[in-house]
C-alpha positions in Angstrom: 0.1 0.1 -0.3 1.5 3.4 -0.8 2.1 5.9 1.9 -0.9 7.9 0.6 -3.2 4.7 1.1 -1.6 4.0 4.3 -2.6 7.6 5.5 -6.0 7.0 4.4 -6.3 3.9 6.4 -4.8 5.8 9.6 -7.1 8.6 9.2 -10.4 6.3 8.8 -9.4 4.2 12.3 -8.8 7.7 13.8 -12.1 9.7 12.0 -14.6 6.8 11.7 -15.5 6.7 15.4 -16.0 10.3 15.0 -18.3 10.1 12.0 -20.2 7.1 13.5 -20.9 9.4 16.9 -22.1 12.3 14.8 -24.2 9.9 12.3 -26.0 8.5 15.2 -26.4 11.9 17.0 -27.7 13.5 13.8 -30.4 11.1 12.7 -27.9 9.6 10.0 -26.5 13.0 8.8 -23.1 13.7 8.6 -22.7 17.7 8.8 -19.1 18.3 7.4 -20.4 16.3 4.2 -23.6 17.6 3.5 -25.5 16.3 0.6 -23.5 13.1 1.0 -25.6 10.1 1.8 -23.9 7.7 4.3 -24.8 4.5 6.0 -23.2 2.4 8.8 -22.4 -1.0 7.4 -22.1 -3.6 10.1 -20.1 -6.9 9.0 -18.2 -9.5 10.7 -14.7 -9.6 10.5 -13.7 -12.0 7.5 -10.9 -13.7 9.9 -11.5 -12.4 13.5 -15.7 -12.7 13.3 -15.5 -9.5 15.1 -18.2 -7.0 14.5 -17.4 -4.0 12.2 -19.1 -1.0 11.8 -18.0 1.5 8.7 -19.3 4.4 7.8 -19.6 4.0 4.0 -20.9 6.7 1.1 -24.1 5.2 -0.6 -26.0 5.3 -3.9 -29.1 3.6 -4.8 -30.3 1.4 -7.5 -33.9 0.8 -7.5 -34.7 -0.2 -3.9 -31.2 -1.6 -3.4 -28.2 0.4 -1.8 -25.2 0.6 -3.8 -21.7 0.5 -2.0 -18.2 1.1 -4.1 -15.5 -1.1 -2.6 -13.2 1.9 -3.9 -10.8 2.0 -0.4 -9.5 5.7 -1.8 -8.5 4.3 -5.2 -6.0 2.1 -3.2 -4.6 -1.2 -5.4 -6.4 -3.6 -3.0 -9.9 -4.2 -1.8 -11.3 -2.7 1.5 -11.5 -5.0 4.1 -15.2 -4.5 4.2 -15.7 -6.3 1.1 -13.7 -9.4 2.4 -15.9 -9.3 5.5 -19.1 -9.4 3.3 -17.7 -12.1 0.9 -17.1 -14.0 4.2 -20.6 -13.4 6.0 -22.9 -12.1 3.5 -25.9 -13.4 5.5 -24.3 -11.2 8.6 -24.8 -7.6 7.1 -26.8 -5.2 8.8 -26.9 -1.1 8.0 -27.9 1.8 9.9 -29.6 4.4 7.3 -31.0 7.5 9.2 -32.6 5.8 12.3 -33.3 2.9 10.8 -31.3 -0.5 11.7 -32.1 -3.4 9.5 -30.6 -6.8 7.8 -29.6 -6.5 4.6 -28.5 -9.6 1.8 -25.2 -8.6 0.3 -24.1 -9.7 -2.9 -21.2 -8.5 -5.6 -22.7 -7.4 -9.1 -21.6 -9.2 -11.8 -19.5 -7.7 -14.6 -22.3 -6.2 -16.7 -24.5 -5.2 -14.0 -21.1 -3.5 -12.1 -20.6 -1.7 -15.4 -24.2 -0.5 -15.7 -24.3 0.8 -12.0 -20.9 2.2 -11.8 -21.5 4.5 -15.0 -24.6 6.1 -12.8 -22.4 5.9 -9.6 -19.7 7.9 -11.7 -22.0 10.4 -13.0 -23.0 11.5 -9.6 -19.8 11.3 -7.9 -16.4 11.5 -10.4 -14.1 10.5 -8.0 -14.9 7.3 -8.5 -14.2 7.4 -12.1 -10.9 8.9 -11.0 -10.1 6.1 -8.4 -10.7 3.8 -11.1 -8.8 5.3 -13.9 -5.3 4.2 -13.3 -6.3 1.4 -10.9 -5.1 -2.2 -11.5 -8.5 -3.7 -10.2 -11.9 -3.2 -10.8 -13.4 -1.6 -7.8 -16.5 -4.0 -6.7 -19.9 -2.8 -7.0 -21.6 -3.9 -3.5 -25.6 -4.7 -3.8 -27.4 -4.0 -0.4 -30.9 -5.5 -0.6 -33.5 -5.2 2.6 -33.9 -8.7 4.1 -36.6 -10.0 6.5 -34.3 -12.8 7.8 -32.1 -12.7 10.8 
């Protein structure tokens, strides 16, 4: 991981607890990022099985929540991606003041390309992250579930 990506990871470890607290104190809003839609993603660690809570920018595709596993453009996938692959049925989200289970899947190639194009129109920084990246940024799809 380059120094820039290491700095981003360290910053996330420091800032994420503050963002989570602000999210919960303000009904799902983060004042320092007006207009951006965030959710709190609850996963289980792929190796540790420990609960992880990650604030994530989200988009929508119909009734589904869309996450881009961008990791700030790093050449590797974020931990949340591997956590979801390891435990797709143990994922919940907080959106606004709601907390509910979701079924998580990774979009296939054609669907990924369609959704990524729509996301890139709304948030061009994701197109920049993909531009010179050796990996295809995965699209994670979260659908509200009645299970769990």
